[in-house]
N, C-alpha and C positions, 0 to 999 in steps of 0.2 A: 467505282469508289469503294474502299474498304476502310474499316476502323480498327485501330489497335492501340495498345499502350506500348511503352518502350521496353517493358520487362521481357516479353517473349521474342523480341525482334532480333536479338543477336544470333540465335540459332537459325532462324529463317533466312537472315541475310547471308550467313555462311553457306547454307544449303543452296540458296539461289545463285550465289556467286560461283559455286562449284559446277552447278548445272550450266550456267552461262558460259563458263570457260570451256567446258566439254563441248557444247554445241558450236561455239565459235571455232574451236580447233577442228572439229569435224567438218565445218563449212570450208575452212581453208584447205584441209586435206582433200576433200572431194573435188574442189576446183583444180588443184594440182594434179590429182590422179586423172581426172577427166581430160585435161589438156594433154598430159603425157600419153595416155592411151590413144587419143585421137591422132597425135603425130606419129606414134609408134606403129599404128595400124597402116599408115600410109608410107612407111619407110623413111620418114624424116624425123628421127628421134631427136628431141630437144632435152637439154638438161633440166632437172627439177629446179623450179624457181626462176626460169628465164622470163616468165610473165609475173614477176613478183608484185608489180603494181596492181595487176588484176586480182591477184590472190588477196592482197590487203583490202582492196575495195570490196571484193565479194564477201570477205569475212566481216567487214564493217556493216555492209548493207544487211547481211544475214542477222547480225547481232540486233540491229534495230527492228527488223521484221519479226524476229522471234519474240523479242520483248513485246512488241505491239500486239501480237496475236496470242500472247499468254503462254508460250511454250515453257517458260521458266516456272510457272505456277503449278504445273502438274506434279503430283507426288508419284515418284517412280514405282513405289510399292503398289500403287493402285492404277498403274498404266492400263488404259483401255482403248476401245475403238475411238472414243472421243479424242484421246491424245494423238492417235494415229492421224485422224482427220486434221487436227491442229498442225501436226508436222507437215502434212501435205500442203495445207494452205500457206504455212510459213515458208516452206521451200519454194513454192510457186511464186509467192510474192517477192522473195529475195532474188530469184533468177530473173524475173521480169524487170524489177527495178534496176538490178545490176546491168542488164543488157541496155536499158534506156540510158543510164548514166555513162556506160562504157562507149556506147555509140556516139553520144554527144561529145565525149572527150577525144576519142581516138578513131572514131568511125570503125571500131572493132578491128583495128590493125593488129595483125599477128594472132588474133583470137579466132580459132576455128569455130564456126557457127554450130557445126554438128556436135561439138563437145557438150552442148547444152543437154542433148539427149542422153548423155552419159552422166553428166553432173547431177541432173535432177533426180533420177531414181537412186543414184549412189548416195546422195546426201539423205534422202528419205530413209535408206537402209542404215546409214551410219548414225542417224538420230534415233530411229525406232528400235533397232535390234538391242542396244544396251538397255533401253527402258524395259522392253518386254523380257529380256534375259534376267534383269533384276527381279521382276515380278515372278518369273519362273523359279528363281532361287528361293524367294520368300514363300510362295504358295505351292511350289512343286507341281504347278499345273497352269495352263493358259486357257482353261475352259471358260473362265469368267471374263476373259478379255473381249471376246467377240460378242458383244451384246447388241440388242436391237433398240433403237430409239423409239419412243412414243411419248405422247403428251398426256400425262394423268390430269386429273381434274381439280383436286383440292390443293391450293397452295399452302405449303408448310415451310417453316424455318427449322432446320435441324440443328441440334446442339450435340457436338461431339465429332471428333475426327479420327476415331479409332476403327477397329475392324467391324464393330457393329454398325457404325455409321456407313462405312464403305459398302457393306453388304446390302444395307437398305437402299442406298443410292443406286447401286448396281441393279437391284431387283426392280426399282421403279423405272430405270432407264430401259431395261431389256424387255419388259413385259408389256404386252398390249392391254393387260388387265390391271395395270398399276393405277391406283386410285388417287395418287398424290403427285403434285408438281413441287419439287424442292426448289424454292426460290433462292436459297442461300444456306450457308452453314456457319455456325458459331463455334469457335475454337474453345475447347474445355480445358485448356492449359498445356497443350502439347507443343505450342509454338509454331502453329501452321497457318497463322493469319497471312492472307495474300496468296496462298496456294489454291489448288483446286482438286476436287475428287470427281473423276468422270465428267469433267467440264463444269462442275458446280463450285462456285467461288466460296472460299472461307472468308467471310466478310469482316469478321472482328472477333473479339473475345467477350466474355460474360459482362464486362464492365460497360460495354457500349451497345447492349441489346436494344435499348430504347431508341437511340439514334438510327440504328440499322433498320428497325421496324418503320421509323418515320421516313427514311429515304426510300425504302421499298414501296411504301404507300404512295409517295410522290410519283413514283414510276409506274403506278397502277399494278403493283405486284405485292400488295400487302398480304402477308400470310394469315390464314384463318386459324392456324394451329401451330403451337410450339411443340416440337417433338424431341424428347430426351433420348439420346443414343449414347449416353455416357454413364458409366458406373462409378465415376470418381467424384461426383458432386456431393458436397456435404448437405446436411439437412437445411442449414441456413440458406444456401444457394437455391435449393429447390423451393423453399418457402418464398424467397424473393421472386423467383420466376413465376410462382403462382400469383403473387400480387401484380406483377407486370402484365401478365396475360389478362387478369381480371380488369385492369385499368385500360388495356388496349382493346377490350372486347374480343379476346381470343380465348381458345381453350388450351389446356396443357395435357400432353399425353406422353407415354413412355413406350419405347420399343421393347419387344421381348428380349430376353437375354440372348447372347451369341449362340447358345446351343439350340435355341428355338428358331434361329435364322437359317439353319441348314435347309437347303432346297429339297423339297419333297415332291418328286415328279409323279403325277397321276395321269397316265395316258399322254405323257410328253408335256404336260402343263405344270408349271411350277406354282406352288402355293405361296402367295405373297403374305408375309407377316403383317398383321394389323397393329398399329399403335394402340396400346391399352390405356384406359383412363388412369391417371395418377392415383395411387392408393395412399392411405395414411402412412404406411411404412416408408414410402418414398420421401415423405416429409422429414423423416429421420436422416435419410441420406448417409447412413453409416457405412464405412468401408468394411467389408466383410473380412474377418480375420481368417487366414489360411490355417486350417487345423493340422496339427501334427498327427497325420493318419497312422503312422507306425506306432507311436506311443499309445494312442487310443485303442488301436487294434490289439496291441499286446495286452492291454488291460482287460478287454472284453472278450476277445475271440476264444471260443471253447470254454467259457466260464459260465456258471449258473448265475444269472443276474435277477435280483428281485427289485421291483419298483413299487413303492407304496404310493397311494393316490394316483394309480396308473390311469384312471379315467379323467383326471383333471387336465387343465391346459398344459402345464409343465410335464406332468406325469405321462400323458399320452404322447407328447413330442419326444420325451426321453425314450419311451418304448419304441417309437419309430426309428430314431437314430441308433439306438442300441442294436435293434434288429439288423441294421445295415452291416454291423461288424460280426455277424454270425456267432452269437453266443451259443453255448451248449444247450441252454434252456433259458427262456424268458418267463419269469413268474410275475403275473400282474395281480396286485392286491389293492382292493378298493372296497369302501363301505357302501358305495352307490351302485345298485344293480344296473341301472340304465347306462351309466357312463362306462362301466366295466364291460358290459355287453358290446357297446359300440366300438371301443378300441380293440376288443378281442376279434370282432368281425372284420375290422379293417386290416388287422395284422394277418388274419387268415387268408385274406385276398392278396395282399401285397407281399407278404413274407411267409408263404405257405410252408417253406422248407425249414423255417426256424421253429424248433420245438417250444411250446409255451403252455402255460397253465393260467387260467383266470380264476382267482380265488376271492370270494367275498369274506370280509372280516373287518373288525374294528381294531385299529392299532392300539387302542387303550385296553383291549382284552388280552392280557398277558398269556392266558391259557391258549387262546386261538393262535396268537403270534408265535409262541414257542412251539406249538405243534407243527405249524407251517415250517419253521426253521429246522426243526428236528427231522421232518420228512423230506424237505427239498434240499437242505444244506447249501444255500446260496453262497457264492464266493464274494459277490459284490452286492451291496444294497444301496439303492438311491431312495432316500426318504423325502418324498415330495408331498405326502399327505399333511394337510393343515387346514385350519380355519383362517382365512386371510382377509375377510371383509371387515374393515375397520368399524363402521357404524354398528353392524350386527354383533361384533365382538364387544362393543361397549354395552349393548343391550343384554348380552349373554356372556358375561365375563367368566363365570365358572366353567361353562362348557368349552370356551375358548382356551382356558388354561389347561383343562384336562386333555383336550386334543393336541394342542401344540407342545405342552410341556410333558405331561404324563405319557402321551403317545410316543414322543421322542425317547423318553426314558425306557419304555418297554422295548422299542426297536433297538436301541443301543445296547441294552442288557442282553438281548437275544443275539446281537452281533458278536458280543464278547463271549457269550456262553458257547456258541456254535462256531467259533473261530472264523468269522467272516474276515476276508482280507481287507476290504475297504468299505467303510460306510460313509456315504455322502449326504449331508444335511443341506437341503435347499432353504436358504434364509432370505431375508428381505432388508431393504434399507430402512424400513420402519423400526427395525430393532436397534438402530442407533439413536441414542437420546430419545427413547420412546415417549410418546404422549398418549398412547393407546394401549389397551389390554392386549390387542393382537401383537403389536410391536414388542411389548414387554415380555409376553409369553414366548415369542420367537427368540428374544434375547436370552431367556432362560434356557431354551433349547440349545442355543449357541454355546452358552457357558457350560452346559452339561457335556456336550461333545468335546469341547476344548479341554475340560478337566479330565475326562475319561481317557483322552489321548496324551495327557501331560505326564511327564516323568515323575511328577509329585504324587501321582495316583498309585498307591501301593497295590491296587488290584488290577493295574493295567496289564492287558494281554497283547496278543499279536495284532489286533485290529487297528488299522489306520483310520482315524477319524478326520474327515475333511468337511469343512463348512464352506459353502459358496453363497455369497451375498450379492444380490442385485436388486434393481428397482422394478418399476412397473413393466409388465409384459403386454404389448399391444394385443387387443382382442381376447385377452384372458377373461375368464368368467368373473363378472362383477366389476370389470374395469370401465373406465370412462368412455372408451371408444365405442363399444357396443351400445352403451347408453345413448351416446350422441346419434348413432345410426338409427336407433328406434325413435328418438325424438324427431329426427329429420324426416323419417318416413311418415310420421304423424303430422308433419307440417310445422313442428316447433312448438314452443321455443326450446332452445338448448339451455340447460341449467348448469351453472358453474358456481361452486361454493363461494369463491372469492376472486376478485379481479387479479390479484397478484400471486395466487397459488401456483406453484411450479412442481413438476415431477420429472424424474428420470424415466426414459422409455427405451425399450429394446424389443426387437422382434422375438417371437418364441423360438424360431429356429436358431437365431444367433445366440440367444441365452443358453439354450440347451447344448449347442456345440461348444460353447466356452465352459459350461459345467463339465462336460466330458473331458475337455482338455485339462481343466484344473484337476479333475479326479485322477488323471494319468500322471500328474507330476510327482505325487508321493512315491511312486514306484521307483523313481530314481533319486529321491531325496528323503532318506530315512529320518532326517532330523526335523521334519516339519509335521510330524504327527500332532494333530490337534490344532494346527494352524487354520486360519480363516483366509479364504480367497475372495477377492472383490473384483467384480467384472467392471471394466471401464464402460460407463454408460454414456460417455460424451457429455454434452451440455444439457442441463435440465430445460424442459419446454414449459412455457406458461400455458396453463390449461385454457385460459381465455383466448389466446392466439390459436391454439389447436381447434377450439370450437369454431372460430371464424374461418379457419382454413378448411375445415370439413364442410362448412356451408358452401364455400366457394367450389370445393371439389364436387359438390352436388349440383353445380351449375346455378347457384342462387347467390343473392347479394346479402351479406350480413346486415342486420338491422332493418333492411328494406323488405326483403322477402322472409327472412327468418330472424327473429330476435334472440339475443343472448341475455338471460336474466341471472342475477346473483342471489343465491339462497342463504349464504352465510356458512361458515365452517361448521361441520358436524362434530359431534363429540369424538375426541381422540385424534382429530386431524390437525396437521401442521401446514403452515404456508410452504415451507421448504423441507425437503428430505435430505439426509446426509448418508454418505456411503461408508464413512470411517469415523470412529470416535477419536478424539484428540489423544487418548492414551494408547491407541493401537499403533504400534510401530510398523511403518511400511517397509516391506522388503521386496525388491524387484524380483521378478521371475524371468525365465528365458522365453516366455510366451507373451507376444504382444497382447495388449488389452486385458491382461490379468496381473494383479499385484496381490501379494499376500501380507497378512498382518499377524504378527506374533500375538498369541493369546495373552490377555491380561491375567496375571497370576491370581488364582482362586484356590483356596484350600478345598480339596475334594470332600473330605469328611465333613467339614463345616457346611459346605453346600448341600450335602445330602440331608443333613438335619433340617435345614431351612426348607429344602425341597419337599421333604415328607410333611412338614407343617403346611406348605402351600397346597399340596394335593389333598390333605385331610380337610382343609377349609373348603376347597373347591367341591369335594364330594359331599360335604355337608351343606353346600350352597350358602355358606356363610360369606357373603360378598364383601363386607367390610374387612374381615380377616384375610380373605383371599387377596384383596387389593393391597392391604398393609404388608402382608408377607411378600407379595410380588415386588413391592417397593424396597423391601430390605434386601432381596436378592439382586435387584437392579436399582441401585441408589439413584441413578439419573432419571428413572421413570417418574414422570409428572402425572399424577392422577387428575383427570379432568373433573371439575365440579359437576359438569353436565352428566358425566358418567355415574357419579354417586347418586344424583337426584333421579336419573333415569332408572337405575337399578332399584332404588327405593320405591319408585312408582310401580315397577314390575312386581315387586314383592307384596304390594298391598292387595 
């Protein structure tokens, strides 16, 4: 029995019908050829079709036998020894049943008995050769066809019917060391319900996993683990699977990516890939955007590239991905000695051939920054240095403003003075309708870069200013995921500020890949200097749900083993974040998952006057004036009463 809905059945019925017609035609042809060859070899040649009643009967019997034994379920792309064995069984059954029926009806009159010994191997060849030839065309090899059966130990239900799933099924079937018994496969949307891969049935699609597990349990084949072998599932689907496995007393795991499934022989023994525990990133389930390698390479290759905040989460990943494109030199700038040393050492090991410099310096120190630009002359600057922790920013508003606003001013001035081609500012969704000092100061940085690239700026030079805005990055310093991990290791509880708080999340690698992609766009679009690019973050995730899912990932039960407690929103925090302001006009780009927003018009000279007042107040640690000036520059900024009272307490 298998389960399905009506949506994917059209394609599977068409494919099954085509295979059935092929096999029935081959059965009829084998019968005719066998009889003709038998009479021809004895010198009594008969015309083709003289036993047409026998041909029709054999074709009909074969059709039923092939269907009964599952020949139509096999996917030709994954034809294997299991399919060959099924063909042998089907042909044998068809020949025996045909002989019995034919003997009952005609006592085998005019039918030469010895033609059976021609018909049987001929039909096996006619059915098997097209299948394996098709696989040869697809894989350009038949090395994976002749696999060895064995019985692994742990029963698993596999999700996915693509190449990754096929490779895993093949490895489990062929190896004596396979640790898993695959009791069934769940289709991930390819329309293969009812087919089989190496003899393993595709039992249904994602909507019927619960009934499938129930039926398998009734047959004594309940899976102990659900294994993902699909890269197409979205975050909601993975989170639902986590809930299903928890309710069914199963665990959830993921197979390594296809590149990790290549067989690695050591003394003739293949290394079997082990399913890995589901990670928090899998709960996002985001489809990875294919980067325009040519455009990004044209931007970076043979250029001097400077990364500020190079030791941070985003800065270090930027440094890694930039190194992949072989810049002329990679200049790492950071104010933290330990973080800078760590990324410098990593790059020295992984990208030894890429020239680089690790420089200590504060981005607010214009003398230090200008000396670096004067000596190194970077062509590209990625500005990732910032204070980004919201509660700490509320407690230290002046320092946050100086780093995020003044630091950006110093870097952008240096970019213009030393003719940098492109400056990329890394911003945050907290800059949209900000309720925190951190968000408002990052919005000031955005405005600064937008006005410096605007045609209204009388002092504009050749530098392209690009701002890229996105939400939270998983596992970044100070983010909620590392906090939850620490709390889990201590036995809990997990602390969530509010039951309904939601955040956008993205993996570090994906965020940086899209930053590089967005940075390459101005090279072919000269009219977008100063524009802001927004990365598609998908749907926001409720932090309470994330906490419960992380508890389940740790193999524990929420509220029973580990509790979740609510501590209340902290100063400057919002329930929901936004990626775009209502006044920011959206303009589509040619790159999926990236949109751009035209800058809101701001007078550059007027901004500079207010900006100078902001920096003066921040340097004087005049917090009320700093906050008031910040609000004049960013009118939508809402100053938190908790922030005012907290800074007053700190000043006492």
